[in-house]
C-alpha positions, 0 to 999 in steps of 0.5 A, spaced: 444 501 308 442 497 314 435 498 313 430 496 319 436 497 324 435 504 327 439 502 333 443 496 335 440 491 340 443 492 347 447 486 349 446 484 357 452 481 360 452 477 365 457 475 370 456 469 374 456 469 381 463 465 382 467 470 378 464 476 381 466 473 388 473 471 386 474 478 382 472 482 389 476 477 393 482 478 389 481 486 389 480 486 397 486 482 398 490 486 394 488 492 397 489 489 404 496 486 403 498 493 399 500 489 393 501 491 386 499 488 380 506 486 378 507 483 385 501 479 384 503 477 377 510 475 379 507 471 385 502 467 380 508 466 375 505 470 369 506 476 365 503 483 368 499 483 362 496 476 363 495 478 370 491 484 368 487 480 363 486 474 369 483 480 374 478 482 368 476 475 367 477 471 373 475 464 369 482 464 366 486 463 372 489 456 373 488 453 379 496 453 380 496 460 379 490 461 384 494 457 389 500 461 388 497 468 388 493 466 395 499 464 398 502 471 396 496 474 399 497 470 405 490 467 405 487 460 403 485 459 396 478 457 399 478 465 402 479 467 394 473 463 392 468 463 397 464 469 399 464 471 406 458 472 410 
């Protein structure tokens, strides 16, 4: 059927540095503050399902959502976006 295609080619997934940092920082402050995803969603003004999607793919966050989320987490938006050295 698919002659010459014994195996499917592998796809190399790349997550850019900014997305990785944002994802990591959200997870870190979520734990520090003892927040549930439901609380984060309410703070950002999105549905719980949407929040799960945004956490998976941080590039989809809007600035106003990140501002609200940062405020609920007790940090600045800069702290969410930057890697601490």
